[in-house]
C-alpha positions as CSV (number, residue, x, y, z in Angstrom):
1,M,28.2,8.1,-44.6
2,R,30.9,5.4,-43.4
3,V,32.8,7.0,-41.4
4,L,29.5,8.9,-39.8
5,R,28.2,5.3,-39.6
6,S,31.6,4.3,-37.2
7,I,31.0,7.5,-35.2
8,L,27.4,6.1,-34.4
9,L,28.5,2.2,-34.0
10,S,30.9,3.5,-31.5
11,V,28.7,5.8,-29.7
12,C,26.1,2.9,-29.6
13,C,28.4,0.8,-27.9
14,G,29.6,3.1,-25.6
15,I,26.1,3.1,-24.4
16,V,25.5,0.1,-24.0
17,A,28.9,-0.9,-22.6
18,A,28.4,2.0,-20.0
19,L,25.1,0.9,-18.5
20,P,27.0,-1.9,-16.2
21,T,29.3,0.4,-15.3
22,L,25.9,2.9,-14.4
23,A,24.6,0.2,-12.4
24,L,28.1,-0.4,-10.3
25,A,28.5,3.4,-9.9
26,F,25.3,3.9,-8.1
27,P,24.5,5.8,-6.2
28,D,27.1,8.8,-6.0
29,K,24.6,11.6,-4.7
30,P,21.8,11.3,-2.1
31,V,18.7,9.5,-3.5
32,Q,14.4,10.4,-3.0
33,L,12.0,8.5,-2.0
34,I,8.7,9.4,-2.9
35,V,6.0,8.4,-0.5
36,P,2.3,9.9,-1.6
37,Y,0.8,9.7,1.4
38,A,1.0,12.1,4.7
39,A,3.6,11.7,7.4
40,G,2.9,9.5,9.9
41,G,0.7,6.6,8.3
42,L,1.7,3.6,8.3
43,T,3.3,3.6,4.7
44,D,5.3,6.8,5.3
45,N,6.7,4.7,8.7
46,L,7.4,2.2,6.7
47,A,9.7,4.3,4.4
48,R,11.4,5.8,7.5
49,L,12.2,2.6,8.5
50,I,14.2,1.3,5.1
51,A,15.6,4.3,4.7
52,P,18.5,4.3,7.2
53,A,19.2,0.5,5.9
54,L,19.4,1.6,2.2
55,S,21.7,4.6,3.4
56,A,24.0,2.6,4.9
57,R,24.1,0.1,2.1
58,W,24.7,2.7,-0.3
59,A,26.9,5.4,1.6
60,Q,24.2,8.2,0.8
61,P,21.7,9.7,2.0
62,V,18.3,8.7,1.4
63,V,15.9,11.5,2.3
64,V,12.1,10.7,2.4
65,D,9.9,13.2,0.6
66,N,5.9,13.1,1.9
67,R,4.1,14.4,-1.1
68,N,0.1,13.4,-0.3
69,G,-2.8,14.8,-2.0
70,G,-5.0,13.7,-5.0
71,G,-5.4,10.6,-3.6
72,T,-1.3,9.6,-3.5
73,S,-1.8,10.9,-7.5
74,I,0.7,13.9,-6.9
75,G,3.5,12.3,-5.4
76,T,3.3,9.4,-7.8
77,A,3.4,11.6,-10.4
78,A,6.4,13.2,-9.5
79,A,7.6,9.8,-9.4
80,A,6.0,8.7,-13.1
81,R,7.8,12.1,-14.5
82,A,11.1,11.3,-12.5
83,P,14.5,10.7,-14.8
84,G,15.0,6.8,-15.1
85,D,18.3,7.5,-13.2
86,G,17.4,5.4,-10.1
87,Y,17.9,8.5,-8.1
88,T,13.6,8.7,-7.5
89,L,12.2,5.8,-5.4
90,L,8.1,5.3,-4.9
91,L,7.1,3.5,-2.2
92,T,3.4,3.5,-2.5
93,A,0.4,1.3,-1.5
94,F,-3.4,0.8,-2.8
95,G,-3.5,3.9,-4.9
96,Y,-1.0,2.2,-7.4
97,I,-3.7,0.0,-8.5
98,G,-6.7,2.1,-7.6
99,N,-6.4,5.1,-8.9
100,P,-6.6,4.2,-12.8
101,L,-9.6,3.0,-11.6
102,L,-10.9,5.7,-9.9
103,M,-9.8,8.6,-11.3
104,K,-11.3,9.9,-15.3
105,N,-8.2,12.0,-15.6
106,L,-5.2,10.7,-14.2
107,P,-1.8,13.2,-14.1
108,Y,0.7,10.3,-15.0
109,D,0.9,7.2,-17.0
110,P,0.6,4.0,-15.0
111,A,3.3,2.6,-17.5
112,A,5.9,5.4,-16.6
113,L,6.3,3.4,-13.8
114,V,7.6,-0.4,-13.1
115,P,7.1,-2.4,-10.1
116,V,10.4,-3.2,-8.4
117,T,9.7,-5.3,-5.2
118,I,6.7,-5.7,-2.8
119,V,7.8,-4.4,0.8
120,A,4.9,-5.9,3.1
121,D,2.0,-6.4,3.1
122,A,-0.8,-7.5,5.8
123,P,-4.7,-8.6,6.0
124,S,-6.8,-5.6,7.4
125,V,-8.6,-6.2,11.2
126,L,-12.2,-4.5,11.2
127,F,-12.7,-2.8,14.8
128,V,-15.0,-0.9,15.8
129,S,-15.9,1.7,18.9
130,A,-16.3,0.4,22.2
131,K,-19.1,2.3,22.5
132,L,-20.8,0.1,19.5
133,P,-23.4,-2.5,21.1
134,V,-21.9,-5.5,19.1
135,D,-18.9,-8.2,19.5
136,T,-18.9,-10.4,16.6
137,V,-19.2,-9.8,13.0
138,P,-22.7,-11.5,12.2
139,Q,-24.2,-8.7,15.1
140,L,-22.6,-5.5,13.4
141,I,-24.7,-6.9,10.3
142,A,-27.7,-7.1,12.0
143,Y,-27.1,-3.8,13.6
144,A,-26.1,-2.1,10.6
145,K,-29.2,-4.1,8.9
146,A,-31.7,-2.6,12.0
147,H,-29.7,1.0,11.7
148,P,-29.5,1.6,8.1
149,K,-26.8,4.3,7.2
150,E,-26.1,5.2,11.1
151,V,-22.7,2.7,10.7
152,V,-19.9,4.7,9.5
153,F,-16.9,3.4,8.5
154,A,-13.8,5.7,8.8
155,S,-11.2,5.1,6.0
156,S,-8.0,7.2,5.8
157,G,-9.0,8.7,2.3
158,N,-11.6,8.2,-0.4
159,G,-10.4,5.6,-2.3
160,S,-8.5,4.3,-0.2
161,S,-8.0,0.5,0.7
162,P,-9.8,0.7,4.0
163,H,-12.6,2.6,2.1
164,I,-12.1,-0.2,-0.3
165,A,-12.5,-2.9,2.1
166,A,-15.9,-1.5,3.5
167,E,-17.2,-1.2,0.9
168,L,-16.9,-4.7,-0.1
169,L,-18.5,-5.5,3.0
170,A,-21.3,-3.5,2.2
171,S,-21.8,-5.2,-1.3
172,L,-21.6,-8.6,-0.1
173,T,-23.6,-8.7,2.7
174,G,-26.6,-5.6,1.4
175,I,-25.8,-3.3,4.5
176,E,-25.9,0.2,4.4
177,I,-23.0,2.4,5.7
178,V,-21.5,5.8,5.2
179,H,-17.9,6.1,4.6
180,A,-16.6,9.1,6.2
181,P,-12.6,9.8,4.2
182,Y,-10.1,11.3,6.7
183,R,-7.0,13.0,5.5
184,G,-5.2,9.5,6.6
185,N,-5.3,7.3,9.1
186,G,-4.1,9.2,12.4
187,P,-7.2,11.3,12.2
188,A,-9.8,8.5,11.1
189,L,-8.3,6.2,13.9
190,N,-8.9,9.0,16.4
191,D,-12.1,9.7,15.9
192,L,-12.7,6.0,15.9
193,L,-11.1,5.9,19.2
194,G,-13.7,9.1,20.2
195,G,-16.7,7.1,18.7
196,Q,-17.4,9.7,16.4
197,V,-17.3,7.0,13.9
198,Q,-18.2,3.4,14.3
199,A,-16.0,1.0,12.1
200,M,-12.3,0.8,10.5
201,F,-10.1,-1.3,8.8
202,D,-6.9,-1.1,10.0
203,S,-3.6,-3.1,10.4
204,S,-3.2,-5.1,13.4
205,A,-1.2,-2.0,14.7
206,S,-4.2,-0.7,16.5
207,M,-4.4,-4.0,18.6
208,S,-2.8,-2.4,21.3
209,Y,-6.0,-0.3,21.8
210,V,-7.8,-3.9,21.8
211,R,-6.1,-5.2,24.6
212,A,-6.3,-1.2,26.3
213,G,-10.3,-1.6,26.0
214,R,-10.5,1.4,24.0
215,L,-11.7,-0.5,21.0
216,K,-13.1,-4.0,19.9
217,A,-11.6,-6.2,16.7
218,L,-14.5,-8.5,15.4
219,G,-12.4,-10.2,12.6
220,V,-9.4,-10.7,10.6
221,A,-10.0,-9.6,6.8
222,S,-8.6,-12.8,5.7
223,E,-9.3,-16.8,4.5
224,A,-7.3,-18.2,7.3
225,P,-6.0,-17.6,10.7
226,V,-2.9,-15.5,10.8
227,A,-0.3,-16.7,13.1
228,R,0.5,-13.4,14.4
229,L,-3.2,-12.5,15.5
230,Q,-3.7,-15.9,17.5
231,G,-7.4,-16.1,18.5
232,M,-8.7,-14.1,16.2
233,V,-11.8,-15.4,14.0
234,P,-11.4,-14.8,10.4
235,I,-14.3,-12.8,8.8
236,A,-14.6,-15.6,6.0
237,R,-15.7,-17.6,9.1
238,S,-17.5,-15.8,11.2
239,G,-20.2,-17.6,9.8
240,V,-22.1,-14.7,8.0
241,P,-22.0,-16.7,4.2
242,Q,-22.0,-14.0,1.9
243,L,-18.7,-13.5,3.7
244,S,-17.1,-17.0,3.2
245,N,-14.2,-15.4,0.6
246,F,-13.7,-12.4,2.1
247,A,-10.3,-10.9,2.2
248,A,-8.7,-7.5,2.6
249,G,-5.5,-5.7,3.1
250,G,-2.9,-3.6,1.9
251,W,0.1,-3.9,0.4
252,F,3.2,-1.7,0.1
253,G,5.7,-1.9,-2.7
254,F,8.8,-0.2,-4.5
255,F,8.2,1.1,-8.0
256,L,10.9,3.2,-10.4
257,P,10.6,5.0,-13.5
258,S,10.2,2.5,-16.4
259,K,12.8,4.1,-18.1
260,T,15.7,3.0,-15.8
261,P,17.7,0.6,-17.6
262,A,16.9,-2.8,-16.5
263,E,20.6,-3.6,-15.1
264,L,20.3,-0.6,-13.0
265,Q,16.2,-1.8,-11.5
266,Q,18.1,-4.7,-10.9
267,R,21.2,-3.4,-8.8
268,I,18.5,-1.5,-7.0
269,Y,16.1,-4.3,-6.3
270,A,18.9,-6.9,-5.1
271,D,20.0,-3.9,-2.3
272,L,16.3,-3.7,-1.7
273,R,15.9,-7.2,-1.1
274,A,19.5,-7.3,1.0
275,V,18.2,-4.7,3.4
276,L,14.7,-6.4,3.8
277,E,16.5,-9.4,4.7
278,T,18.1,-8.1,7.6
279,P,16.4,-9.3,11.1
280,E,16.7,-5.9,11.5
281,V,14.4,-4.2,9.2
282,R,12.0,-7.6,9.2
283,E,11.5,-7.0,12.7
284,A,10.6,-3.2,13.1
285,I,8.5,-4.0,9.8
286,E,7.1,-6.9,12.0
287,R,6.6,-4.1,15.2
288,A,4.6,-1.7,12.7
289,G,2.4,-4.1,12.2
290,V,2.5,-5.6,8.9
291,E,4.0,-8.9,7.8
292,P,7.3,-8.4,5.8
293,R,7.2,-10.4,2.6
294,L,9.9,-9.9,-0.6
295,M,8.6,-10.6,-4.0
296,T,11.1,-10.7,-7.4
297,Q,10.0,-8.0,-10.2
298,P,7.9,-10.5,-12.2
299,E,6.1,-11.8,-9.6
300,F,5.4,-8.4,-8.2
301,A,4.0,-7.5,-11.5
302,A,1.8,-10.6,-10.9
303,Y,0.3,-10.0,-7.8
304,L,-0.6,-6.3,-9.3
305,R,-2.5,-7.5,-12.4
306,A,-4.3,-10.0,-10.0
307,E,-5.1,-7.1,-7.3
308,H,-6.5,-5.0,-10.0
309,E,-8.5,-7.8,-11.0
310,R,-10.3,-8.6,-7.8
311,W,-10.6,-5.0,-6.9
312,A,-12.1,-3.4,-10.4
313,P,-15.6,-4.8,-9.8
314,V,-16.0,-3.2,-6.4
315,I,-14.9,-0.4,-7.2
316,R,-17.4,0.2,-10.5
317,E,-20.5,-1.7,-8.8
318,R,-20.1,1.1,-5.4
319,R,-19.4,3.4,-8.0
320,I,-16.3,4.7,-5.9
321,Q,-14.3,7.6,-7.5
322,L,-12.0,10.2,-6.7
323,D,-12.5,13.0,-9.9
């Protein structure tokens, strides 16, 4: 027994001693970056901006793997079930907090993933078709009340952040809207441009269509003005009392399987932070229409808890479900 205890102690000590070495040696093969959204969307675009910079830092390929479907549950489940060796990262958005609220039969355990850092966030802009006879938020509310269920809000999918923002707007103002979910942001935006749908919450990247006269921007979904959107009135200051605290938008963040050793989590966080702080990557993220943002792991975890508490009542009240 003494010999057995000695052997076990030696093995355990060896494992503990090896953990820092594991973090230092990482990576020695290609890294998979799962994006649970379709190619061409904002989350995918961010992944493809960041992956080459990570690849250069790690001297290993970082391969973007789009696994969309199931309201992001397919890709998220794949990341949750991956080994905790650092070779599978997840870059996701609202679906991470939305799915546990929206799905009765979630195909993965949310506790199987741990937040690493946020990458960017952005308050949404309320866009309407150039054909719609409104130019302000109060005019949109009045029009929707005069034409119940005629204002169709497009979104990148059922339960997506643009969908939830539209439902919050309807809930607070008492208007009756129709939700049109699409398989991604691109098709939704195309139909908004074509006038097949009337409104949509989207990132400021679509402001180019406003400048071209193809869309109207009625306001930004923030309580205070946004510096990079000069002249854009916050929806909270649009003169509609029910919307005085209105705020909605998207965030984008990295996650790892929670069984990943703490030392390796810290190593990956440090490398992500170094990449995201470079001027080239920051500028590329800004050009994508979102605001670069970094948080420590505890800060990001607290942020996610606050987001859950903010949106859970809206999802329950509006009876939004994915399955």
